[in-house]
N, C-alpha and C positions, 0 to 999 in steps of 0.2 A: 229571114231563113225558111226555106223550104219545108222544113219540117216544125214549123212553128202551125198548131191547129187553131188555137184560140190566142187571141191577143185583145186584152182589156187595158186600156191607155187612157189615163187621167180620167177615170169614170167619178162623175158626182153626181148625187142622186137626193133629192130632199122632199120630203114629205109635207106639202103645205095645206094647211087649214085656214078657216077663218081666224082661228085664237093664236098660231103659231107657227113656226117652220122648223122641221127637226129635219138637221143634217145627218142623214142615215150614213152617205159615203162620200168620201171627199178626197178627191183626187188619187185615186187606187189604179194600179197597173202591175200586170204581171203577164205571163205567157205561158202557154200549155201547149207542150210538145206532143207530138204522135206517139202514142204508146206510154204517156207519161200518165200518172197518178198524183195529183195536187191534193193535199189535205188542207182545207181553209178553216183555220181554228180562230177561237177566241170565245169569250164569255158572252152571255145573253145580251143581245142589243149591240153588238159589234159591228154588225151591218152585214153579216155572212150571207144571210137568206135574201136580204136584197140584191145583193150582188149576183147570186143564183136568179132569182125572178128576172133581173135585168138581161142577163143573158139569153134567158128564153124569151124575152120580151112579152113577160106576162104580169109585170107590175100594175095594180090598179091605178089607172090616171084619170080624174084625179084619185088621190090627193098627191100620187108620186109625180114627180117632176125629174127628168132628166137634165140636168142643168148644163153638163158637158160632158166631152170625152167620148169615146169611141168602142164597140165591140165588133171584132172582126172574126169571123171564121173562114178559114182558108183563104184570109187576103181580102174577104168581101165585107163590107160595113153593113151590120146587120138592120142598123137604125136608117139606113137609106132603102130598105128594103119594102114595099107594100106589105099590107097584112096577106094578101093572096099569096104573095111570094113566101112571106114566113110560115103560111100554113102548111106549105110543100114542105119546109126545112124542117120545123118541128115535128118531134116523131119519126122522123126520117134520117135527116143528117146529124139532129141532135134531140136529147130526148131527157125527160128527167123524173126522178124517183122521189117522189112528195114525202113529207114528214109524217103523215097521220094516214095509214092505211085503211084508217076507218072510213074516212072521207072522202078517198081517191078514187073509190071505184062507183059504178052506177048500181043502186041496189037491185034494180028490176030487171038486169040484164045479166044474161048467163056470163061468168068468167070468161069463157072460152070464145064467146062471141066478143067480149071486150078487147082480148088479147088480139084477134084476127082483126078487128076493124082497123087497127093502123096498117096492115098490110093491102087490106081492102082499099084503102084511101091512097095509099102512096104506090102501090104497085097494080100492073094489070095481070092480073091472075083470076082464076076461076076460085069461087067460094071455096069449094073442096082442096084445092091446092093452099088458099089462105088459112083454111082450117087445119091443115096436114102440118104447115110451118108454125101455126100457133101452138099446136099440140108438142110439137119439137121443144119450143121455147119451154112451155109448160113443165115437161118432164126435167127439162135441163136446170130449172131452178128447183127441182126436186119434189113435185107435185105428183102424186099418181094420177095416169091417163084416164083412170076411171072418174075421176072429179071433175073433169074438164067441162062439163056441161052443168054443173051445180051454181048456185047464186052466192053472192058474197056472204049473207047472212049464215051459209054452212060452213065458213073457213074460221079460223083462229087469228088473232092479230097478226101474228108470225106468217100464217099463211097469206093473208091479205096482202102483206108487205112483199112477199115472194110473188104474187100475182101482179103487182104494182111494177117489179122489178121486171117481170116477162114482159109487161106491156111496153115499158121503155126500151127493152133489148129486140123487140121481134122485128123490125125492120134494119137492125144491125146498123144503129147509127154511129156516125165518126166520132161523137162526143156523148157521154153519158154524166148527166149532173146529179149528184145524191143529194138531198137537203136535209141533213140529221135522219138517216133513214132508220135508226133504232129508236129515236126518242120516245114514242109512244108505247113501246114493248117491255116486258118483264126480263129481266137479267138474262134468263136462260136463253129466251128467244134472241135477244139483242147477240148474244154470242154466235148464234146461228146464222143470223142475218149478215154480221160482219165476216164469219167464215165464206160465205157465199160472195161478198164483196171483194174478199180476198182472190178468191178464184177468179173471178172476173179481171180482176187486176194483173192475173199471172197469163190470162190469155192475149193480154197485149192492147186491150181496148184503152182509149183515152177517157179519163175519168175527173172529173172534179167533185168531191168529195165534202161537203160541209159537216164537220163532225166534232163533237166534244170527245170523242174516244180516243184519246193519245197513242193508247196501243196500236191503234189501226194507223193513224197518223205516222206514228214512230217506226211499224215494222212494215206497212205497206205502201204508203206514199212515196213518189219519188223525190218529192219536193213539199216543203211545208210553209204555209204563207200564215204568219199570225196577225190578226186584225185587233184593235182596240178604238172604241169610239169612232167607227167609221175610217179608221187611216190604217193602211197596211206598217205596222211597226217593223217587222221583220219578215224576210223570205229567204229560204235557203234550202238546199239537198237535205233531205230529213234526218240523215244521220249526223251532220254538220250541225242542224239547228238544234238537236237535243243535247248533242254530246259537248258544244261548245257556242251557246247563243251570244250574240255579239251585243244586243240592247239590255239594258238595265230591267226594262219592262216587261220583255221577253221572260227574263229569268225570275222576276216575280211571280209572273203568269204562271210558269212552269212550278214554282215553288208552292203555289197555292192548290194548284193541280194535284200535286205529289201529296200534299197534306190531306187532300178530301178520299183520294182513292184508296 
């Protein structure tokens, strides 16, 4: 279909060491349409982050091995691309917000420089124009312009995550992947970042969000995909998924989550 932006088909990923083989992802398939937000949910170890990193082609290999399957962006198989071609796609056509804002930033570079770096890499514009675009994104994610030339250590965890989101958005990617973007933050800051992600979803950007926040999956995601032990158990439009889950394992998961909230 023309409106399918991302297609993951029969994806299987293992982590292979001398002592064992961990079957992290097993025959996973789903599609993400343009303008849609998918909430990828499941407990720790379900394989969600492995899928996100597989899509971005940033799995550590070894030990990771893609055993089978394809990942297509706008109909093109990403795993048939060279590393040079992928470098032109990552940060430009697709970008990622990582779990830990503390380690996602370069501590010795000013944050404005780090945001503008993606523009300089992918677009043929002057440094002044790159800085101008970067500053617009910087302010869009809710950080005052006067802090543009500060260093990462001068920001709180929540502000660092906003900077990470700005870096991901600066080239206006077709696909934004967010891997548990609130995990390393305290409860108050989590709410702020989730609200920002909600605002982004309403702009029409296409997003895949790995999340343990059921409120986000229920209220913001167009579709929810539930994983358990590396397998997709159930996927459905979010309203249907939460109101009338079809699989017993899904119902058990939702009961566990409701019990802990």
